N, C-alpha and C positions, 0 to 999 in steps of 0.2 A: 504494500500500500504506500503510495507516494506521500511524503511528508509535506505539510503545508509550509510555504515560505512565510516568514514573519513580517516581511515588508509588504505594504500595500501601496498601490499607486492611486493618486487622486487627480481628477480632472475638474478644472474650474468652469462652471457654467452659470452665467447670470450672477456672478459674485459669490456663489456658493460652491463649496468643494464637494464633489460627488465621487464616492469611492467606486473604483472600477472592480472588475472581477479579480479576486485574489489568485495570484499565480501559485501553482504547485511548484515543488522543488524541481521537478523535471522540466517544467516550462521555463523556469527562471534560468536553469543551466543552458537550455537550448537558446534562449535569448542572448545570453552572454557569448555563446559560441558564434551565433550569427553576427553579433556586433563586432567581435574580434576579427572575424573573417572580412567584414567590410572595412574595418580599420587597416587590416593588413594589406588589402588590395589598394586602398587609398595611399598607404605608405609607399608601396612599390611604385605607384604612378608618380607621386610627388617627389620622391627621393631618387627616382631613376635607378632603382636597385636591381641588380641582376641576381635573382635568388638562387639560381642553379649553378653556383660556382663549383668547379671540380676540386678534388683534393689538391691537385697540383697548383691550381690557381689560388687556392686559399693559402698554401705554403709560400707562395711568392709575395703575398701581402705582408706588410709589417704590422703586427698587432700592437695595440696600445696597452701593454701590460703595465704593472705599477712602475717599473723602472723606465720604460719607454714613455709613459705618460708624464712622469716627472721631468724627463729630458725635454719633451715637447713644451711643457709649461714654462720651464726655465728659459728655453730658447726664445719663446714668444715674449717673455718679459724683457729680455735683453734687446730684442728687436724693437719693442715699443719705446724703451728708454734711450736707445742709441740708434736712431734711424740712419745716421750718417755712415754707419758701418755695414749697412745692408747691401746685398748684391744689386747689380744694375738691373733696372726694370722689375724690381721687386715691389709688388702691390701691397702696401700696408693695410689697405681696406679689405682686400681679399683675405689677408692674414687674420684680421679680427673676425670676419665672417666665418672662416673655417674653424677657429677655436670655439666660437659660440655654438656652432652646429655640433662640434665634437662633444662639448659639455652637455648639450641637450640629449644627444644620442646615448651618452654614458649614463645619464640619469634615467632615461627610458629603459636602458638595459637593466639597471638595478631594480627598477619597479617591476619589470617583467620577471626577473629572477625571483623576487619575493612572491609574486603572484603564482609562479610555477611551483614554488615550494608549498604554498598553501593548497593549490590544486592537487599536488602529489600526496600530501597528507590526507586530504579528503578522499582521494581515490583509494588509498591504502585502507582507510577505515571502512569505506563502503565495500571494498573487495573482501575484507575480513568478515563483514556481516553476511555477504552473499555466500562465501565459502562455508561458513558455519551452517547456513540454511541448507546448502547442498549436502553437507555431512549428515544432517538430520534425515534428508531423503534417502541417502545411501544406507544409513543405519536402519531405517524402517524397512527398506527393501531386503536388507540382509536378514532381519528377523523373520520377515514373511517367507523368504526363501528357505530358511531353516525349518519353518513351520509348514513347508510344502504347500503354500498358498498358490493355487493355479495362476499362471501368468507372471508371477513375481520373479522367477529365476532369470529369464532372458533380460529383463530390465535391470536386475542387479548385476548381471555379467557385463552389460554395456557400461556401467559405471565402474566396475571393478578393474577394467582395462587401464584406467588412469592411475591405478596404484601398483600395477605390475612393474617390476624392475626389469628394464630393458637391457639385455646383455650386449656389451660392445663386441664388435667383430673380433674374433680370436681370443676373447676372454673366457676362461674356464668357469664352469658353473660352481656355485657355492655348495657346501655339503647339504644345506637345507634344500636347495633346488634339486640336487641329485636324489635325495630321499623322496621328495615329492614326485619326481619323474619315475623313479623305480616303482613306487606304489601304483602310479597310473599304468605302467606296463604290466604289473602283476595282476591288476584288476581289470585289464582290458579296456580301459577308458582312454587310451592313447596308443598311437602306433609310432614306430621308430626304433632306435637302438641306442644303447649306452656302451661306449667302448673305453676301457681303462687300460692303457698300455704303460708298462714299467720299462724303464731303460736302465741297464746296468744295475740290477738289484743286488744288494749286498746285505751284510748283517744289519746295517742301518738302512733307513729308507732311501731308495734310489729316486732318480728323476722320473716323473711319470707324466703322462699326457692323458687328458680326459676329453672325450668327444661325446657330447650329449645331443643326439639328433631325435629327441622325442618330440612328436607332433601331436597336437590335439585339434579338435574341431570336426572330426569325422569318425565314424564307427571304426574301431580297431579290432583286428583279429588276434585273439590271445593264443599264443603258442608257448609251450613249455618243453624244455629238454634238459636232461642232466648233462652237464659238461664237466670235463676235467682238463687239466693242462699238463702236457708232457714236459720232459726235461728241456726241450728246446723252446718252450713257451708257446707252442701251438695248441689250439683248442681242438679237443676230440670228444666225440660222443661216447658215453658209457655204453 
């Protein structure tokens, strides 16, 4: 349910203030977005800004960091107080205009950084609320799946995929994952194979390689056979 915005707008008609419809929080945020987009488009047109600078083009520009900004400020003070030392054809009026615009843009940047921090904090708080609601849905479906409620299991499985640990290419499975996959093979709920190869086995544990190719999602055929390993490490049926 959308929260109601605390601020109301008023329209003057005939000397009296008439309250307009109170905006919901969603509507207020959308209005802010629309206003920011309009201001951004106006800024691009007025400042003649090329917004799609490449990484190389950005690196070629000299940024106004704290040290650079101090250098600019000091150089402009010297130019203002000592015009006789300025280069030929140096426009002092253009100098003043450039420094004023730089100050304005710097202040605008600070305000936008503060606004971004506020929006980020609000976004994180709202994401936390939504995630907790999603966990309640997940927990409810989990309980219904355990209770064998018809239709609950596929819905629960759709959400459970987000909590599965995705194995990186070439990464060996954990012991817990191996135990889980072995049980699936034994109960016929998965197909595939698990291969454990030991290299240079000695009294102490040797280097081993684990290949887990267990697959789920389709009906598996359960086969069992007693196997033993000869002195050469080959598998043979009893």
